[in-house]
TIVO-2410 file (N, C-alpha, C; in nm, 3 decimals):
# residues 127
REC num residu      c1      c2      c3 atome chaine
REC   1      M   0.295   3.022  -1.562     N      A
REC   1      M   0.289   2.912  -1.613    CA      A
REC   1      M   0.222   2.924  -1.777     C      A
REC   2      S   0.319   2.827  -1.849     N      A
REC   2      S   0.248   2.841  -2.004    CA      A
REC   2      S   0.160   2.738  -2.033     C      A
REC   3      A   0.082   2.743  -2.149     N      A
REC   3      A  -0.032   2.664  -2.186    CA      A
REC   3      A   0.009   2.508  -2.186     C      A
REC   4      K   0.124   2.499  -2.235     N      A
REC   4      K   0.192   2.360  -2.245    CA      A
REC   4      K   0.210   2.281  -2.110     C      A
REC   5      T   0.265   2.348  -2.012     N      A
REC   5      T   0.257   2.313  -1.906    CA      A
REC   5      T   0.097   2.292  -1.824     C      A
REC   6      Y   0.040   2.420  -1.836     N      A
REC   6      Y  -0.079   2.324  -1.798    CA      A
REC   6      Y  -0.173   2.227  -1.848     C      A
REC   7      S  -0.148   2.205  -1.970     N      A
REC   7      S  -0.188   2.094  -2.034    CA      A
REC   7      S  -0.133   1.951  -2.004     C      A
REC   8      M  -0.003   1.966  -1.978     N      A
REC   8      M   0.053   1.839  -1.922    CA      A
REC   8      M   0.035   1.825  -1.766     C      A
REC   9      L  -0.030   1.936  -1.699     N      A
REC   9      L  -0.030   1.907  -1.526    CA      A
REC   9      L  -0.221   1.852  -1.542     C      A
REC  10      M  -0.286   1.929  -1.654     N      A
REC  10      M  -0.423   1.848  -1.641    CA      A
REC  10      M  -0.433   1.696  -1.670     C      A
REC  11      R  -0.328   1.667  -1.761     N      A
REC  11      R  -0.322   1.521  -1.781    CA      A
REC  11      R  -0.270   1.429  -1.685     C      A
REC  12      V  -0.187   1.506  -1.614     N      A
REC  12      V  -0.149   1.425  -1.486    CA      A
REC  12      V  -0.243   1.410  -1.391     C      A
REC  13      I  -0.310   1.545  -1.396     N      A
REC  13      I  -0.443   1.511  -1.249    CA      A
REC  13      I  -0.542   1.430  -1.332     C      A
REC  14      A  -0.594   1.408  -1.431     N      A
REC  14      A  -0.693   1.310  -1.492    CA      A
REC  14      A  -0.618   1.208  -1.487     C      A
REC  15      V  -0.491   1.131  -1.504     N      A
REC  15      V  -0.456   1.005  -1.511    CA      A
REC  15      V  -0.466   0.974  -1.335     C      A
REC  16      A  -0.413   1.056  -1.233     N      A
REC  16      A  -0.423   1.057  -1.108    CA      A
REC  16      A  -0.537   1.022  -1.029     C      A
REC  17      L  -0.652   1.077  -1.126     N      A
REC  17      L  -0.787   1.074  -1.073    CA      A
REC  17      L  -0.857   0.961  -1.096     C      A
REC  18      A  -0.834   0.921  -1.235     N      A
REC  18      A  -0.878   0.764  -1.277    CA      A
REC  18      A  -0.795   0.663  -1.175     C      A
REC  19      F  -0.657   0.649  -1.155     N      A
REC  19      F  -0.603   0.588  -1.083    CA      A
REC  19      F  -0.684   0.567  -0.972     C      A
REC  20      L  -0.735   0.691  -0.898     N      A
REC  20      L  -0.775   0.695  -0.741    CA      A
REC  20      L  -0.896   0.629  -0.763     C      A
REC  21      I  -0.989   0.639  -0.859     N      A
REC  21      I  -1.137   0.599  -0.867    CA      A
REC  21      I  -1.116   0.446  -0.867     C      A
REC  22      A  -1.036   0.399  -0.965     N      A
REC  22      A  -1.008   0.260  -0.999    CA      A
REC  22      A  -0.977   0.168  -0.874     C      A
REC  23      V  -0.875   0.241  -0.801     N      A
REC  23      V  -0.830   0.170  -0.690    CA      A
REC  23      V  -0.945   0.177  -0.601     C      A
REC  24      S  -1.039   0.263  -0.576     N      A
REC  24      S  -1.117   0.273  -0.448    CA      A
REC  24      S  -1.249   0.191  -0.501     C      A
REC  25      I  -1.277   0.158  -0.628     N      A
REC  25      I  -1.372   0.052  -0.664    CA      A
REC  25      I  -1.308  -0.066  -0.645     C      A
REC  26      V  -1.186  -0.121  -0.686     N      A
REC  26      V  -1.119  -0.248  -0.645    CA      A
REC  26      V  -1.112  -0.272  -0.541     C      A
REC  27      R  -1.064  -0.172  -0.455     N      A
REC  27      R  -1.043  -0.205  -0.312    CA      A
REC  27      R  -1.186  -0.179  -0.205     C      A
REC  28      E  -1.288  -0.149  -0.291     N      A
REC  28      E  -1.421  -0.128  -0.216    CA      A
REC  28      E  -1.377  -0.022  -0.088     C      A
REC  29      F  -1.310   0.108  -0.133     N      A
REC  29      F  -1.309   0.210  -0.050    CA      A
REC  29      F  -1.441   0.295  -0.015     C      A
REC  30      P  -1.466   0.349   0.070     N      A
REC  30      P  -1.576   0.425   0.087    CA      A
REC  30      P  -1.594   0.539  -0.009     C      A
REC  31      L  -1.726   0.560  -0.040     N      A
REC  31      L  -1.753   0.641  -0.141    CA      A
REC  31      L  -1.663   0.800  -0.141     C      A
REC  32      Y  -1.647   0.836   0.004     N      A
REC  32      Y  -1.617   0.948   0.021    CA      A
REC  32      Y  -1.484   0.985  -0.037     C      A
REC  33      I  -1.413   0.863  -0.034     N      A
REC  33      I  -1.246   0.896  -0.078    CA      A
REC  33      I  -1.250   0.917  -0.222     C      A
REC  34      A  -1.345   0.891  -0.292     N      A
REC  34      A  -1.331   0.935  -0.460    CA      A
REC  34      A  -1.395   1.047  -0.472     C      A
REC  35      I  -1.500   1.094  -0.382     N      A
REC  35      I  -1.560   1.217  -0.389    CA      A
REC  35      I  -1.447   1.318  -0.331     C      A
REC  36      L  -1.369   1.301  -0.248     N      A
REC  36      L  -1.254   1.395  -0.209    CA      A
REC  36      L  -1.156   1.424  -0.292     C      A
REC  37      G  -1.132   1.264  -0.357     N      A
REC  37      G  -1.037   1.302  -0.494    CA      A
REC  37      G  -1.060   1.403  -0.600     C      A
REC  38      I  -1.210   1.376  -0.627     N      A
REC  38      I  -1.253   1.446  -0.727    CA      A
REC  38      I  -1.248   1.615  -0.694     C      A
REC  39      M  -1.298   1.615  -0.566     N      A
REC  39      M  -1.293   1.788  -0.530    CA      A
REC  39      M  -1.155   1.815  -0.523     C      A
REC  40      I  -1.052   1.755  -0.471     N      A
REC  40      I  -0.904   1.812  -0.458    CA      A
REC  40      I  -0.837   1.815  -0.623     C      A
REC  41      A  -0.897   1.760  -0.714     N      A
REC  41      A  -0.850   1.766  -0.855    CA      A
REC  41      A  -0.907   1.883  -0.920     C      A
REC  42      L  -1.045   1.898  -0.877     N      A
REC  42      L  -1.113   2.013  -0.961    CA      A
REC  42      L  -1.055   2.195  -0.879     C      A
REC  43      M  -1.045   2.125  -0.769     N      A
REC  43      M  -0.930   2.245  -0.689    CA      A
REC  43      M  -0.810   2.294  -0.735     C      A
REC  44      A  -0.757   2.192  -0.748     N      A
REC  44      A  -0.594   2.190  -0.836    CA      A
REC  44      A  -0.600   2.255  -0.960     C      A
REC  45      A  -0.697   2.200  -1.046     N      A
REC  45      A  -0.754   2.251  -1.172    CA      A
REC  45      A  -0.773   2.408  -1.180     C      A
REC  46      S  -0.850   2.432  -1.123     N      A
REC  46      S  -0.899   2.572  -1.105    CA      A
REC  46      S  -0.765   2.646  -1.063     C      A
REC  47      I  -0.676   2.612  -0.956     N      A
REC  47      I  -0.550   2.710  -0.952    CA      A
REC  47      I  -0.471   2.714  -1.046     C      A
REC  48      F  -0.412   2.592  -1.116     N      A
REC  48      F  -0.346   2.583  -1.210    CA      A
REC  48      F  -0.386   2.671  -1.346     C      A
REC  49      R  -0.538   2.675  -1.360     N      A
REC  49      R  -0.608   2.744  -1.446    CA      A
REC  49      R  -0.568   2.893  -1.410     C      A
REC  50      R  -0.563   2.983  -1.322     N      A
REC  50      R  -0.554   3.111  -1.299    CA      A
REC  50      R  -0.391   3.137  -1.307     C      A
REC  51      L  -0.287   3.033  -1.281     N      A
REC  51      L  -0.168   3.046  -1.314    CA      A
REC  51      L  -0.115   3.074  -1.435     C      A
REC  52      V  -0.211   3.053  -1.544     N      A
REC  52      V  -0.170   3.051  -1.684    CA      A
REC  52      V  -0.168   3.204  -1.731     C      A
REC  53      K  -0.065   3.217  -1.803     N      A
REC  53      K  -0.057   3.391  -1.827    CA      A
REC  53      K  -0.111   3.378  -1.986     C      A
REC  54      E  -0.125   3.280  -2.062     N      A
REC  54      E  -0.140   3.284  -2.202    CA      A
REC  54      E  -0.274   3.268  -2.204     C      A
REC  55      T  -0.326   3.320  -2.332     N      A
REC  55      T  -0.472   3.266  -2.369    CA      A
REC  55      T  -0.529   3.140  -2.443     C      A
REC  56      L  -0.608   3.077  -2.322     N      A
REC  56      L  -0.613   2.937  -2.370    CA      A
REC  56      L  -0.731   2.910  -2.480     C      A
REC  57      S  -0.806   3.004  -2.469     N      A
REC  57      S  -0.923   2.976  -2.593    CA      A
REC  57      S  -0.971   3.108  -2.631     C      A
REC  58      D  -1.000   3.117  -2.755     N      A
REC  58      D  -1.065   3.242  -2.815    CA      A
REC  58      D  -1.210   3.220  -2.848     C      A
REC  59      E  -1.250   3.318  -2.919     N      A
REC  59      E  -1.416   3.304  -2.994    CA      A
REC  59      E  -1.441   3.189  -3.097     C      A
REC  60      R  -1.309   3.154  -3.181     N      A
REC  60      R  -1.325   3.063  -3.266    CA      A
REC  60      R  -1.323   2.932  -3.173     C      A
REC  61      N  -1.246   2.898  -3.094     N      A
REC  61      N  -1.224   2.775  -3.001    CA      A
REC  61      N  -1.386   2.754  -2.929     C      A
REC  62      R  -1.422   2.873  -2.853     N      A
REC  62      R  -1.540   2.866  -2.821    CA      A
REC  62      R  -1.691   2.838  -2.919     C      A
REC  63      R  -1.650   2.889  -3.058     N      A
REC  63      R  -1.769   2.835  -3.139    CA      A
REC  63      R  -1.741   2.700  -3.174     C      A
REC  64      I  -1.618   2.662  -3.214     N      A
REC  64      I  -1.613   2.495  -3.244    CA      A
REC  64      I  -1.689   2.419  -3.130     C      A
REC  65      D  -1.675   2.448  -2.985     N      A
REC  65      D  -1.690   2.368  -2.878    CA      A
REC  65      D  -1.834   2.364  -2.905     C      A
REC  66      E  -1.900   2.503  -2.905     N      A
REC  66      E  -2.065   2.490  -2.923    CA      A
REC  66      E  -2.124   2.395  -2.994     C      A
REC  67      K  -2.064   2.426  -3.129     N      A
REC  67      K  -2.107   2.304  -3.274    CA      A
REC  67      K  -2.092   2.181  -3.234     C      A
REC  68      A  -1.975   2.158  -3.149     N      A
REC  68      A  -1.937   2.017  -3.113    CA      A
REC  68      A  -2.043   1.933  -3.024     C      A
REC  69      T  -2.038   2.059  -2.941     N      A
REC  69      T  -2.149   1.986  -2.805    CA      A
REC  69      T  -2.299   1.991  -2.887     C      A
REC  70      A  -2.351   2.079  -2.961     N      A
REC  70      A  -2.437   2.037  -3.028    CA      A
REC  70      A  -2.507   1.923  -3.144     C      A
REC  71      L  -2.391   1.904  -3.190     N      A
REC  71      L  -2.366   1.797  -3.282    CA      A
REC  71      L  -2.392   1.643  -3.205     C      A
REC  72      S  -2.288   1.652  -3.117     N      A
REC  72      S  -2.288   1.540  -2.999    CA      A
REC  72      S  -2.437   1.519  -2.951     C      A
REC  73      Y  -2.491   1.594  -2.884     N      A
REC  73      Y  -2.623   1.600  -2.839    CA      A
REC  73      Y  -2.708   1.563  -2.915     C      A
REC  74      R  -2.721   1.579  -3.048     N      A
REC  74      R  -2.836   1.541  -3.168    CA      A
REC  74      R  -2.780   1.394  -3.170     C      A
REC  75      I  -2.631   1.359  -3.192     N      A
REC  75      I  -2.635   1.222  -3.220    CA      A
REC  75      I  -2.685   1.136  -3.129     C      A
REC  76      Y  -2.635   1.161  -3.001     N      A
REC  76      Y  -2.619   1.092  -2.836    CA      A
REC  76      Y  -2.787   1.041  -2.836     C      A
REC  77      T  -2.878   1.153  -2.855     N      A
REC  77      T  -3.011   1.149  -2.838    CA      A
REC  77      T  -3.079   1.063  -2.944     C      A
REC  78      I  -3.046   1.055  -3.066     N      A
REC  78      I  -3.099   1.003  -3.181    CA      A
REC  78      I  -3.045   0.835  -3.177     C      A
REC  79      V  -2.937   0.806  -3.161     N      A
REC  79      V  -2.863   0.669  -3.121    CA      A
REC  79      V  -2.971   0.644  -3.009     C      A
REC  80      T  -2.938   0.683  -2.891     N      A
REC  80      T  -2.989   0.615  -2.772    CA      A
REC  80      T  -3.132   0.623  -2.784     C      A
REC  81      A  -3.208   0.677  -2.830     N      A
REC  81      A  -3.351   0.643  -2.877    CA      A
REC  81      A  -3.381   0.546  -2.935     C      A
REC  82      A  -3.278   0.510  -3.062     N      A
REC  82      A  -3.301   0.413  -3.157    CA      A
REC  82      A  -3.296   0.297  -3.111     C      A
REC  83      F  -3.178   0.294  -2.999     N      A
REC  83      F  -3.122   0.159  -2.943    CA      A
REC  83      F  -3.247   0.121  -2.844     C      A
REC  84      A  -3.278   0.221  -2.741     N      A
REC  84      A  -3.389   0.168  -2.640    CA      A
REC  84      A  -3.522   0.146  -2.707     C      A
REC  85      L  -3.550   0.204  -2.841     N      A
REC  85      L  -3.659   0.158  -2.892    CA      A
REC  85      L  -3.659   0.026  -2.968     C      A
REC  86      V  -3.536  -0.013  -3.009     N      A
REC  86      V  -3.543  -0.145  -3.035    CA      A
REC  86      V  -3.519  -0.255  -2.934     C      A
REC  87      V  -3.466  -0.220  -2.835     N      A
REC  87      V  -3.455  -0.334  -2.736    CA      A
REC  87      V  -3.603  -0.354  -2.672     C      A
REC  88      M  -3.670  -0.236  -2.644     N      A
REC  88      M  -3.821  -0.268  -2.606    CA      A
REC  88      M  -3.899  -0.306  -2.698     C      A
REC  89      M  -3.888  -0.299  -2.831     N      A
REC  89      M  -3.978  -0.373  -2.952    CA      A
REC  89      M  -3.932  -0.545  -2.942     C      A
REC  90      I  -3.832  -0.582  -2.936     N      A
REC  90      I  -3.763  -0.712  -2.917    CA      A
REC  90      I  -3.749  -0.768  -2.792     C      A
REC  91      R  -3.836  -0.700  -2.697     N      A
REC  91      R  -3.815  -0.770  -2.538    CA      A
REC  91      R  -3.825  -0.878  -2.514     C      A
REC  92      S  -3.935  -0.957  -2.603     N      A
REC  92      S  -3.946  -1.106  -2.570    CA      A
REC  92      S  -3.867  -1.179  -2.611     C      A
REC  93      N  -3.743  -1.144  -2.695     N      A
REC  93      N  -3.648  -1.213  -2.730    CA      A
REC  93      N  -3.518  -1.186  -2.643     C      A
REC  94      L  -3.538  -1.092  -2.547     N      A
REC  94      L  -3.408  -1.076  -2.473    CA      A
REC  94      L  -3.455  -1.128  -2.300     C      A
REC  95      P  -3.336  -1.111  -2.248     N      A
REC  95      P  -3.354  -1.142  -2.097    CA      A
REC  95      P  -3.415  -1.015  -2.015     C      A
REC  96      S  -3.477  -1.053  -1.913     N      A
REC  96      S  -3.522  -0.950  -1.878    CA      A
REC  96      S  -3.438  -0.850  -1.818     C      A
REC  97      W  -3.335  -0.871  -1.806     N      A
REC  97      W  -3.221  -0.726  -1.759    CA      A
REC  97      W  -3.194  -0.660  -1.859     C      A
REC  98      A  -3.214  -0.711  -1.994     N      A
REC  98      A  -3.177  -0.638  -2.117    CA      A
REC  98      A  -3.296  -0.528  -2.120     C      A
REC  99      F  -3.427  -0.595  -2.070     N      A
REC  99      F  -3.544  -0.497  -2.108    CA      A
REC  99      F  -3.550  -0.387  -2.001     C      A
REC 100      I  -3.508  -0.426  -1.871     N      A
REC 100      I  -3.476  -0.316  -1.767    CA      A
REC 100      I  -3.370  -0.227  -1.812     C      A
REC 101      A  -3.276  -0.250  -1.864     N      A
REC 101      A  -3.150  -0.170  -1.903    CA      A
REC 101      A  -3.207  -0.074  -2.015     C      A
REC 102      G  -3.267  -0.121  -2.135     N      A
REC 102      G  -3.332  -0.061  -2.242    CA      A
REC 102      G  -3.418   0.057  -2.201     C      A
REC 103      E  -3.512   0.023  -2.069     N      A
REC 103      E  -3.610   0.108  -2.032    CA      A
REC 103      E  -3.559   0.208  -1.939     C      A
REC 104      T  -3.454   0.201  -1.861     N      A
REC 104      T  -3.376   0.271  -1.805    CA      A
REC 104      T  -3.275   0.395  -1.878     C      A
REC 105      L  -3.235   0.329  -1.989     N      A
REC 105      L  -3.172   0.418  -2.103    CA      A
REC 105      L  -3.288   0.523  -2.153     C      A
REC 106      A  -3.416   0.444  -2.160     N      A
REC 106      A  -3.517   0.569  -2.234    CA      A
REC 106      A  -3.539   0.662  -2.117     C      A
REC 107      Y  -3.551   0.586  -2.034     N      A
REC 107      Y  -3.591   0.706  -1.909    CA      A
REC 107      Y  -3.484   0.822  -1.882     C      A
REC 108      S  -3.352   0.769  -1.837     N      A
REC 108      S  -3.237   0.845  -1.871    CA      A
REC 108      S  -3.228   0.986  -1.982     C      A
REC 109      L  -3.262   0.913  -2.090     N      A
REC 109      L  -3.269   1.002  -2.222    CA      A
REC 109      L  -3.352   1.099  -2.216     C      A
REC 110      C  -3.505   1.075  -2.182     N      A
REC 110      C  -3.614   1.188  -2.108    CA      A
REC 110      C  -3.549   1.272  -2.057     C      A
REC 111      G  -3.489   1.209  -1.918     N      A
REC 111      G  -3.468   1.323  -1.834    CA      A
REC 111      G  -3.345   1.423  -1.886     C      A
REC 112      F  -3.253   1.354  -1.947     N      A
REC 112      F  -3.153   1.426  -2.025    CA      A
REC 112      F  -3.219   1.547  -2.113     C      A
REC 113      I  -3.296   1.515  -2.176     N      A
REC 113      I  -3.374   1.590  -2.275    CA      A
REC 113      I  -3.474   1.725  -2.182     C      A
REC 114      L  -3.524   1.661  -2.116     N      A
REC 114      L  -3.573   1.796  -1.966    CA      A
REC 114      L  -3.467   1.877  -1.945     C      A
REC 115      V  -3.373   1.820  -1.911     N      A
REC 115      V  -3.251   1.923  -1.830    CA      A
REC 115      V  -3.195   1.999  -1.952     C      A
REC 116      H  -3.194   1.944  -2.081     N      A
REC 116      H  -3.153   2.040  -2.183    CA      A
REC 116      H  -3.247   2.168  -2.241     C      A
REC 117      L  -3.363   2.129  -2.177     N      A
REC 117      L  -3.484   2.223  -2.252    CA      A
REC 117      L  -3.457   2.280  -2.128     C      A
REC 118      A  -3.457   2.286  -2.010     N      A
REC 118      A  -3.441   2.390  -1.911    CA      A
REC 118      A  -3.348   2.468  -1.878     C      A
REC 119      I  -3.222   2.393  -1.904     N      A
REC 119      I  -3.094   2.507  -1.970    CA      A
REC 119      I  -3.124   2.602  -2.079     C      A
REC 120      S  -3.187   2.544  -2.176     N      A
REC 120      S  -3.185   2.637  -2.318    CA      A
REC 120      S  -3.312   2.739  -2.264     C      A
REC 121      N  -3.406   2.703  -2.206     N      A
REC 121      N  -3.512   2.802  -2.142    CA      A
REC 121      N  -3.426   2.935  -2.051     C      A
REC 122      Y  -3.348   2.855  -1.968     N      A
REC 122      Y  -3.278   2.964  -1.860    CA      A
REC 122      Y  -3.204   3.048  -1.963     C      A
REC 123      Y  -3.127   3.003  -2.057     N      A
REC 123      Y  -2.995   3.064  -2.134    CA      A
REC 123      Y  -3.105   3.182  -2.221     C      A
REC 124      S  -3.206   3.161  -2.291     N      A
REC 124      S  -3.295   3.235  -2.394    CA      A
REC 124      S  -3.333   3.353  -2.285     C      A
REC 125      R  -3.381   3.315  -2.178     N      A
REC 125      R  -3.415   3.430  -2.107    CA      A
REC 125      R  -3.307   3.544  -2.046     C      A
REC 126      K  -3.198   3.469  -2.011     N      A
REC 126      K  -3.082   3.529  -1.972    CA      A
REC 126      K  -3.012   3.623  -2.063     C      A
REC 127      L  -3.002   3.564  -2.175     N      A
REC 127      L  -2.912   3.658  -2.308    CA      A
REC 127      L  -3.014   3.718  -2.371     C      A
***
């Protein structure tokens, strides 16, 4: 299988999975249907990946991905922290649900940073 065919199949799988999840939400299907769809999509992607004979990524692509991930992490954490801080500072002017949403965002950001630190610690020991 060529890389172009693989790329097209991944797009088809992504659209089909998005459609399945959207229909599951709208029709209020049980959660296991969406989870089963995700599992099937992941298995199909894994099988299709093994059938590709070309090189899909090289060191340059991986380095670009690493840099993009690091910058995305930094931008996301700064913007999210600023937004949560602003929401908490002006909580008296906002409805109660907005303060709860800002507080939830702040706690989830803290969890995100803790997960990042744990993974960084793991890789610093492993490498």
